[in-house]
C-alpha positions in Angstrom: 0.0 0.0 0.0 1.5 3.2 -1.0 1.7 5.9 1.7 3.2 9.2 1.9 5.8 10.0 4.3 5.4 12.3 7.3 5.4 15.7 5.8 4.0 18.8 7.5 1.5 20.9 5.6 3.1 24.1 7.2 6.5 24.6 8.8 5.6 27.5 11.2 8.6 27.3 13.4 11.7 25.3 13.8 13.8 24.9 17.0 11.8 27.2 19.2 8.5 28.0 20.6 6.3 30.2 18.5 7.1 33.8 19.3 3.6 34.9 18.9 2.0 32.4 21.1 2.4 34.4 24.3 1.2 37.5 22.6 -2.0 36.0 21.3 -4.9 38.5 21.8 -3.5 39.9 25.1 -4.1 43.5 26.1 -1.5 45.7 27.5 -1.7 48.2 30.4 -3.0 51.6 29.4 -0.4 54.3 28.7 -0.2 57.4 26.6 0.5 56.7 23.0 1.7 58.9 20.3 2.1 57.1 16.9 2.0 59.2 13.8 -1.3 59.9 12.1 0.0 57.9 9.0 0.5 54.8 11.1 -2.9 55.2 12.7 -4.4 55.4 9.1 -2.7 52.1 8.2 -4.5 50.4 11.1 -7.9 52.0 10.1 -7.2 50.8 6.6 -6.6 47.3 7.8 -9.8 47.3 9.9 -11.9 48.6 7.0 -10.5 46.4 4.3 -10.7 43.2 6.2 -14.4 43.7 7.6 -13.2 44.5 11.1 -16.6 44.8 12.5 -17.0 41.2 12.0 -13.5 40.1 13.5 -13.8 37.6 16.3 -12.2 40.1 18.6 -11.6 43.8 17.9 -11.5 45.4 21.3 -10.3 49.1 21.0 -10.0 49.4 17.3 -11.2 52.5 15.7 -10.8 54.2 19.1 -9.7 57.8 19.7 -6.4 59.0 18.6 -3.7 58.0 21.1 -5.2 54.7 21.9 -3.8 52.6 19.0 -1.2 50.8 21.0 -3.9 49.4 23.2 -6.0 48.0 20.4 -6.1 44.3 20.7 -3.3 42.7 18.5 -1.3 45.8 18.2 2.1 46.1 19.8 4.3 49.3 19.9 7.7 50.3 21.1 8.1 51.3 24.9 7.5 54.9 24.2 4.5 54.0 22.0 5.7 56.1 19.1 5.4 53.5 16.4 3.8 50.2 15.6 6.1 47.1 16.2 3.6 44.4 15.6 0.2 43.3 14.3 -0.5 39.9 15.9 -3.7 37.9 15.6 -2.8 34.4 16.4 -4.9 32.7 18.9 -4.7 29.3 20.4 -4.2 26.2 18.0 -3.7 28.5 15.0 -7.2 29.9 15.2 -7.6 33.1 13.1 -9.5 36.3 13.8 -11.9 36.2 10.8 -10.2 38.9 8.7 -12.0 38.8 5.3 -10.8 40.9 2.3 -7.7 42.3 1.2 -4.6 43.8 3.0 -4.2 47.5 2.5 -1.4 48.8 0.4 -0.6 51.2 3.0 0.6 48.4 5.1 3.9 48.7 3.3 4.5 52.1 5.1 4.9 50.5 8.7 8.6 50.9 8.4 9.2 49.7 12.2 7.2 46.6 11.9 8.6 43.4 13.4 5.9 41.0 13.3 3.0 40.5 11.0 1.1 37.5 12.3 -2.4 36.8 10.3 -2.7 33.1 10.0 -5.9 31.2 9.3 -8.1 34.0 8.1 -9.8 34.8 4.8 -7.3 37.2 3.3 -7.4 37.4 -0.5 -5.6 39.5 -3.1 -1.9 40.4 -3.4 0.5 40.8 -0.5 1.7 44.4 0.0 5.4 44.8 -0.3 7.4 44.3 3.0 10.7 45.5 1.7 10.5 48.8 3.5 10.6 47.0 7.0 14.3 46.5 7.9 13.3 45.3 11.4 10.9 42.7 10.2 11.5 39.6 12.3 8.5 37.2 11.8 5.6 36.9 9.2 2.9 34.4 9.3 0.3 34.7 6.7 -0.4 31.0 6.2 -3.7 29.3 5.6 -5.2 32.3 3.7 -6.1 32.8 0.0 -3.6 35.4 -0.9 -2.5 35.4 -4.5 -0.2 37.1 -6.9 3.6 37.1 -6.5 5.1 35.7 -3.7 6.4 38.5 -1.3 10.1 39.3 -1.6 12.0 39.2 1.7 15.6 39.4 0.4 17.9 41.6 2.2 15.9 41.7 5.4 18.8 40.7 7.7 16.7 40.4 10.9 13.9 38.2 9.5 13.7 35.0 11.5 10.8 33.2 10.2 8.3 33.2 7.2 5.1 31.2 7.3 3.2 31.5 4.0 1.9 28.0 3.3 -1.6 27.2 2.0 -2.1 30.4 -0.2 -2.6 30.8 -3.9 0.7 32.6 -4.5 2.0 32.2 -8.2 5.2 32.9 -10.0 8.7 32.1 -8.8 10.2 32.4 -5.4 12.2 35.5 -4.9 16.0 35.6 -4.1 17.0 34.2 -0.8 19.9 36.6 -0.3 20.9 38.9 2.6 18.8 36.6 5.1 21.5 36.0 7.7 18.9 35.5 10.6 16.5 33.4 8.6 15.7 30.1 10.5 12.2 28.9 9.1 10.8 29.3 5.8 7.4 27.7 4.7 5.6 28.3 1.4 4.0 25.0 0.9 0.6 24.4 -0.9 0.7 27.4 -3.2 0.9 27.5 -7.1 4.6 28.5 -7.3 6.6 27.8 -10.4 10.2 28.1 -11.5 13.3 26.9 -9.6 14.3 26.9 -5.9 16.6 29.7 -5.4 20.1 29.6 -4.1 19.7 29.1 -0.3 23.3 30.0 0.6 22.1 33.5 1.5 20.3 32.1 4.4 23.3 30.2 6.3 21.2 29.7 9.5 18.3 28.1 8.0 17.0 25.1 10.0 13.7 24.6 8.2 12.6 25.0 4.5 9.3 23.7 3.2 7.9 24.3 -0.3 5.7 21.1 -0.8 2.8 20.8 -3.1 3.7 23.5 -5.6 4.8 23.3 -9.3 8.5 24.1 -8.8 10.9 22.9 -11.4 14.6 22.7 -12.2 17.4 21.3 -10.1 17.6 21.5 -6.2 20.3 23.9 -5.3 23.2 22.8 -3.1 22.6 22.5 0.6 26.3 22.2 1.4 26.3 25.7 3.1 23.3 25.0 5.4 25.3 23.3 8.4 22.2 23.6 10.8 19.5 22.4 8.5 17.1 20.3 10.4 14.1 19.9 8.0 14.1 20.2 4.3 10.6 19.4 2.6 10.4 19.9 -1.2 8.2 17.0 -2.1 5.4 17.0 -4.7 6.8 19.4 -7.3 8.4 18.9 -10.8 12.0 19.1 -9.6 14.6 17.4 -11.8 18.4 16.4 -11.7 20.4 14.8 -9.1 20.1 14.9 -5.2 21.8 18.2 -4.1 25.1 18.2 -2.1 24.6 18.1 1.6 26.3 20.0 4.4 27.1 18.3 7.8 23.5 17.7 8.8 21.3 14.9 10.2 18.2 16.5 8.8 14.8 15.2 7.9 14.7 15.4 4.2 11.6 14.7 2.0 12.2 14.9 -1.8 9.3 12.6 -2.8 7.0 12.9 -5.8 9.3 14.8 -8.0 11.4 13.9 -11.2 14.9 13.4 -9.5 17.4 11.1 -11.0 20.9 9.7 -10.6 22.4 7.8 -7.7 22.1 8.6 -4.1 25.3 10.1 -2.8 26.8 8.3 0.3 26.4 11.5 2.3 22.7 11.1 2.4 23.3 8.0 4.6 23.9 10.3 7.6 20.5 11.8 7.6 18.0 10.8 10.1 15.1 10.5 7.7 15.1 10.5 3.9 12.0 10.2 1.9 13.0 10.3 -1.9 10.1 8.0 -3.1 8.4 8.2 -6.5 11.5 9.7 -8.4 13.8 8.1 -11.0 16.7 7.4 -8.7 19.0 4.6 -9.8 22.2 2.8 -8.5 22.6 1.1 -5.0 21.2 2.0 -1.6 24.1 3.5 0.5 25.1 1.9 3.8 22.8 2.7 6.7 24.4 4.3 9.6 23.6 3.8 13.2 21.6 7.0 13.3 18.9 5.8 10.5 15.4 6.6 11.4 13.6 6.2 8.2 14.6 5.4 4.6 11.7 5.7 2.0 12.9 5.1 -1.6 9.8 3.1 -3.0 9.0 3.6 -6.7 12.3 4.3 -8.1 14.9 2.5 -10.4 17.4 1.3 -7.7 19.5 -1.7 -8.3 21.7 -3.9 -6.3 21.3 -5.5 -3.0 20.1 -4.3 0.3 22.8 -3.1 2.7 23.0 -4.5 6.1 19.8 -3.8 8.1 21.2 -4.6 11.5 23.5 -1.5 11.7 20.8 1.2 12.7 20.9 1.4 16.6 17.2 2.8 16.9 13.9 1.7 15.5 13.6 2.6 11.8 11.5 2.3 8.8 12.5 0.8 5.5 10.4 1.2 2.4 12.1 0.2 -0.9 9.3 -1.5 -2.7 8.8 -1.0 -6.5 12.5 -0.9 -7.6 14.8 -3.2 -9.3 16.6 -4.5 -6.2 17.9 -8.2 -6.3 20.0 -10.7 -4.5 19.1 -12.3 -1.0 17.5 -10.3 1.8 20.2 -9.8 4.5 19.7 -11.0 8.1 17.2 -9.0 10.0 16.7 -11.0 13.3 18.4 -8.3 15.3 17.2 -5.5 13.1 15.1 -2.8 15.0 12.6 -2.4 12.1 9.3 -0.6 12.7 8.1 -1.3 9.2 9.4 -3.2 6.1 8.2 -2.9 2.6 10.4 -4.6 -0.1 7.8 -6.0 -2.5 7.9 -5.5 -6.4 11.6 -6.1 -6.6 13.8 -9.1 -7.7 14.9 -10.5 -4.4 15.6 -14.3 -4.4 16.6 -17.0 -2.0 15.3 -18.0 1.3 13.5 -15.3 3.4 15.6 -14.6 6.7 14.5 -15.1 10.1 12.3 -12.2 11.3 13.1 -10.1 14.3 11.0 -10.9 17.4 8.6 -8.2 16.9 7.8 -5.4 14.4 6.8 -2.0 15.5 3.4 -2.3 14.2 4.0 -0.8 10.7 3.3 -2.3 7.4 5.1 -5.4 6.1 5.3 -6.1 2.3 7.5 -9.0 1.0 5.8 -9.7 -2.3 6.0 -9.9 -5.4 9.6 -11.0 -5.5 11.3 -14.3 -6.5 11.8 -15.6 -3.0 11.8 -19.4 -2.3 8.2 -20.2 -1.0 9.3 -21.9 2.3 6.6 -21.8 5.0 7.4 -19.9 8.0 4.9 -19.4 10.9 6.5 -16.3 12.3 6.2 -14.4 9.0 2.6 -15.7 8.6 1.8 -14.3 12.0 3.0 -10.9 11.2 1.2 -10.7 7.9 -2.0 -12.7 8.7 -1.7 -15.0 5.9 0.9 -17.3 4.3 3.7 -14.9 3.6 4.5 -16.2 0.1 1.0 -15.2 -1.4 1.7 -13.3 -4.5 5.5 -13.9 -4.5 5.2 -16.5 -7.4 8.2 -16.3 -9.8 7.2 -14.8 -13.1 3.9 -13.4 -12.0 3.0 -10.5 -14.3 1.6 -7.0 -13.5 -2.3 -7.4 -14.0 -3.5 -4.8 -16.4 -7.2 -5.7 -16.0 -7.7 -2.8 -13.3 -8.8 0.8 -13.2 -5.6 1.6 -11.3 -3.4 1.0 -14.2 -4.6 4.4 -15.8 -3.0 7.6 -15.0 -0.3 10.1 -16.5 2.8 8.5 -17.8 5.9 10.2 -19.4 9.7 9.8 -20.3 11.9 11.9 -18.3 14.3 12.2 -21.1 11.7 13.8 -23.4 9.9 15.9 -20.8 6.9 18.0 -22.0 5.1 15.0 -23.6 3.5 11.8 -22.4 0.2 9.7 -22.1 -2.6 10.1 -19.9 -4.6 6.8 -19.7 -8.1 6.1 -18.6 -8.9 2.5 -17.6 -12.6 1.6 -18.1 -13.4 -1.6 -16.1 -16.4 -3.8 -17.3 -17.9 -6.5 -15.2 -20.2 -9.5 -15.7 -23.7 -8.6 -14.7 -24.5 -12.1 -13.3 -21.1 -12.8 -11.4 -20.1 -9.2 -10.6 -16.5 -10.2 -11.7 -14.4 -8.0 -13.8 -14.2 -9.4 -17.3 -12.0 -6.8 -19.1 -10.7 -3.3 -19.0 -10.5 -0.9 -21.9 -7.5 1.4 -21.9 -8.1 4.7 -23.6 -5.3 7.1 -23.8 -4.4 10.6 -25.1 -0.8 10.9 -26.3 0.4 14.6 -26.0 3.5 15.1 -28.2 4.8 17.4 -30.9 5.2 17.5 -34.7 8.1 15.6 -36.2 9.9 18.8 -37.0 10.6 21.0 -34.0 8.7 24.3 -33.9 8.2 26.9 -31.2 4.8 27.9 -32.5 1.6 26.5 -31.2 1.0 24.5 -34.4 4.1 22.5 -33.4 1.9 20.5 -31.0 0.0 17.3 -32.0 -1.7 14.4 -30.2 -3.2 10.9 -30.8 -5.6 8.6 -29.2 -5.0 5.1 -28.1 -7.5 2.4 -27.3 -7.7 -1.4 -26.7 -8.9 -4.1 -24.3 -7.0 -6.1 -21.7 -7.9 -8.8 -19.4 -6.4 -10.9 -16.5 -4.1 -12.8 -18.9 -2.7 -9.8 -20.8 1.0 -9.2 -20.5 1.1 -6.8 -23.5 -1.7 -4.5 -24.3 -2.2 -4.0 -28.0 -3.8 -0.6 -28.6 -5.1 1.0 -31.9 -3.3 4.6 -32.7 -5.7 7.1 -34.0 -5.6 10.8 -35.1 -8.5 13.4 -35.4 -8.0 16.5 -37.5 -10.1 19.5 -38.8 -11.6 20.4 -35.6 -12.3 23.8 -34.1 -11.5 24.8 -30.5 -14.4 24.1 -28.2 -16.9 24.0 -31.0 -18.7 21.6 -33.3 -18.6 19.6 -35.5 -17.6 16.2 -34.2 -14.6 14.9 -36.2 -13.8 11.2 -36.9 -11.0 9.2 -35.4 -8.9 7.5 -38.1 -6.7 4.6 -37.4 -3.0 5.4 -38.2 -1.1 2.6 -36.5 -0.7 0.5 -33.3 1.0 0.8 -29.8 2.1 -2.1 -27.7 2.0 -1.3 -23.9 3.8 -3.4 -21.3 3.8 -2.6 -17.6 6.6 -3.8 -15.3 4.7 -2.7 -12.2 2.4 0.1 -11.2 5.0 2.8 -11.9 7.1 1.6 -14.9 6.0 0.9 -18.4 7.3 0.7 -21.9 5.3 2.0 -25.1 6.3 0.8 -28.5 4.7 2.6 -31.5 4.2 1.9 -35.1 2.7 4.2 -37.8 1.3 2.4 -40.9 2.4 5.3 -43.3 6.0 5.2 -42.0 5.9 8.8 -41.1 8.5 8.0 -38.5 10.4 4.8 -37.7 9.1 2.4 -35.2 10.2 3.5 -31.8 10.3 2.5 -28.0 9.5 4.9 -25.1 10.3 4.1 -21.5 7.7 5.6 -19.3 7.3 6.2 -15.7 4.1 7.3 -13.7 3.9 11.1 -13.1 1.0 11.2 -10.5 0.9 8.3 -8.1 -2.0 5.7 -8.4 -4.0 5.3 -5.3 -5.7 2.0 -6.6 -3.1 0.1 -8.8 -1.7 -3.1 -7.3 0.3 -5.8 -8.8 -2.4 -8.5 -8.5 -5.2 -6.2 -9.7 -7.1 -6.6 -6.5 -7.8 -3.2 -5.2 -9.6 -2.1 -1.9 -11.1 0.8 -4.1 -10.2 4.5 -4.7 -9.5 7.0 -1.9 -11.5 10.2 -1.9 -11.2 12.3 -5.1 -9.3 9.6 -7.1 -13.0 8.6 -8.3 -12.9 11.7 -10.4 -10.3 10.5 -12.6 -11.6 9.7 -16.1 -12.3 10.7 -19.8 -14.8 13.5 -20.4 -16.2 14.9 -23.7 -19.1 16.8 -25.3 -20.8 14.6 -28.0 -21.3 17.5 -30.3 -17.6 18.0 -30.2 -16.5 14.4 -30.4 -12.9 14.1 -31.3 -11.7 16.5 -28.6 -11.9 16.0 -24.8 -10.4 16.2 -21.4 -8.7 13.3 -19.3 -8.3 13.9 -15.5 -5.9 12.1 -13.3 -6.6 12.8 -9.6 -4.3 11.4 -7.0 -5.8 11.2 -3.5 -2.5 10.3 -1.8 -0.6 13.6 -2.6 -3.8 15.4 -3.4 -2.7 16.6 -6.9 -4.7 16.9 -10.2 -3.0 16.6 -13.5 -5.2 16.8 -16.6 -4.8 16.9 -20.3 -7.2 18.8 -22.6 -7.1 17.5 -26.1 -8.5 20.0 -28.6 -7.9 22.1 -31.8 -6.9 25.7 -32.8 -9.2 28.6 -32.9 -9.6 28.4 -36.7 -10.5 25.3 -38.8 -7.4 23.8 -40.6 -6.5 20.4 -42.0 -4.2 19.7 -38.9 -4.5 22.0 -36.0 -4.4 19.8 -33.1 -3.6 21.6 -29.7 -3.3 20.3 -26.1 -3.2 22.0 -22.8 -2.3 20.7 -19.3 -3.9 21.6 -16.1 -2.0 20.9 -12.8 -2.8 21.9 -9.3 -2.8 20.9 -5.7 -6.3 20.1 -4.4 -8.0 19.8 -1.0 -8.4 16.2 0.2 -11.7 14.7 -1.1 -12.4 18.0 -3.4 -14.9 17.7 -6.2 -14.6 21.3 -6.9 -11.4 23.0 -7.9 -11.1 26.7 -8.5 -8.5 28.8 -10.6 -6.7 25.7 -11.8 -3.9 26.9 -13.9 -3.9 26.1 -17.7 -0.6 25.5 -19.3 0.6 25.4 -22.9 3.8 23.7 -23.7 5.7 24.2 -27.0 9.1 23.9 -28.7 9.4 20.1 -28.3 9.9 17.4 -31.2 8.2 14.1 -31.5 9.8 11.6 -29.0 12.9 13.7 -28.8 14.7 15.6 -26.0 14.4 19.0 -27.4 13.7 21.5 -24.6 10.2 22.6 -24.4 8.7 25.6 -22.7 5.7 25.6 -20.5 3.9 28.8 -19.9 0.4 29.6 -18.0 -2.2 30.8 -20.4 -5.3 30.8 -18.2 -7.3 29.3 -15.4 -10.2 26.8 -15.2 -12.9 25.9 -12.6 -13.7 22.3 -12.3 -16.7 20.6 -10.8 -16.9 16.7 -10.7 -20.1 14.9 -10.2 -18.9 11.5 -8.9 -19.4 8.9 -11.8 -21.1 11.6 -13.8 -20.4 14.9 -15.6 -17.6 17.3 -15.3 -18.4 21.1 -15.6 -15.5 23.2 -16.7 -15.3 26.9 -16.8 -12.2 28.3 -18.6 -10.7 31.6 -19.1 -7.6 32.3 -21.4 -5.6 35.5 -20.8 -2.5 34.6 -22.9 -1.4 32.7 -25.9 -3.4 32.3 -29.1 -6.6 31.7 -27.2 -6.2 35.0 -25.1 -9.8 36.4 -24.5 -11.6 33.3 -25.0 -13.7 32.0 -22.2 -16.6 29.6 -21.8 -18.4 27.0 -19.7 -19.0 23.4 -20.8 -20.6 20.4 -19.2 -18.8 17.3 -20.3 -19.9 13.7 -19.9 -18.0 10.8 -18.8 -16.7 8.3 -21.4 -17.3 4.8 -20.3 -17.4 3.6 -16.7 -15.1 5.1 -14.1 -13.4 3.7 -10.9 -16.2 2.0 -9.0 -18.6 3.7 -11.5 -21.2 1.7 -13.4 
């Protein structure tokens, strides 16, 4: 069972107690105040623009001039000549029901040291904080702020930034001149671009930017000698694991596109989660301090290192790789949880430790000798070798085999599959599954223009015995963007799909007219599957995974929308297969939609729409991805999808509309 590692949704503080907890909503003794009229006006602006009359507490606000330093949540210097803090942080992160936008005049509070406004309903852009040289702590997390991420570079007194769970877009600003910065959190936004160089924050202890759309390589961490927590999972990061400093940090890099071998220095960290990447090579030796090593769903090879070295209880999850050899002794290992299935281990299963710590145990499938062992049977609750039969193939007859697949060597193109399960009405047993896919790629000759895009449809049936899926390859041409008429799909070739497991596949294509030579594409899953299993026996989807599927409007048949929703990482990836604005013989276009979503969400608002151009068919030419609009999506479980779109850039700029699309075929647990 795939599980995500322990990863915080917001890194508010690291290494010390929250500096605002004691401040809360406390009132201070009365004294004579004398802040400037301009600073008073900023406070009045804040009250007016955030619906102050409906704050949970607003004692003193809008009082007479000279009382401002005694308004609840406002702190001043000892002489009460200027505002030092605006702090609304109650117990357990409760906000104060600030609803609206932050006033631009906030930028003029040049003596401000603390701005603490978490868990409210703030929207719109964040005013500049660059004119606040004494700024020490900012917490604007768990709001709905949008626009560019605030620029903090050069604020040498800044200790902590908590800006997670907003709707900020664009890239992270430079992290320079931040000598005092200890904690930084910007997870669960809509940030793009690279992670900036972090050497300008040498005292950084915690850095968290999970669940964004960040790309590029991870910068070196060698200068961060006090780094304790580094969480960058669930992005689109590529390249090798970055150099580390002398640290025993908790590091989470999962659900990215990282590649290369694991450097030996990573063995020194307390916890490493680099699952769901493209890492290769061997697993380094485990030191005595190992607490958790989560490397599932990669391309790792070789044998397991000694598992009896760690001196504290630890977790080892390395399932779904290409590991081989015999499993080393574990009788004296302090294992809390062990997951080694979907590899190529052989030989006899070693004697288990006397107890496990209560975590998951997954041993199969592998090529282990099926020797009965009552102790292993007791831990698993069934004969341990069930599903370990040598040569057992990945079952394709299941809805979980669908999803988004791509080749990291030719980024910017791939296949999104929907898997339609069909069952026998009398027995209720699944008879077969129809695989339908959209292959988004480019013209044979590289072009930076929108007409350099192209796409194909794939379709075929599989059952429990299928080891290679033979799919028809189709193309549709001559349509018009989001308009009738329906255009036919014409067969142009075949595609053979083999799946090594739920994460790795191989695609072999053939065009009947010989437009390109036959080719082979290695594929890896982009968005994890919540329901795929080796045997095909699934316990069913989790939350919003049920919304995955193919959707279309009958009057516009020949174009449509395939959604891949993962309920483990709460991410949406969708491909929209359509045409250009004007009718031409071949004007195929495609867009991608990508966003983090709330757990169990059926409605998703302001999902970015991206266009990717500049690539070449099945080639590594660099492609460019740009945001061109947004969409609102509303899923009816097992039913229709309502999509409202707005384009503000690209060749579709100015176009908008709302369409109700019906589901094509049955969905996951849908009739």
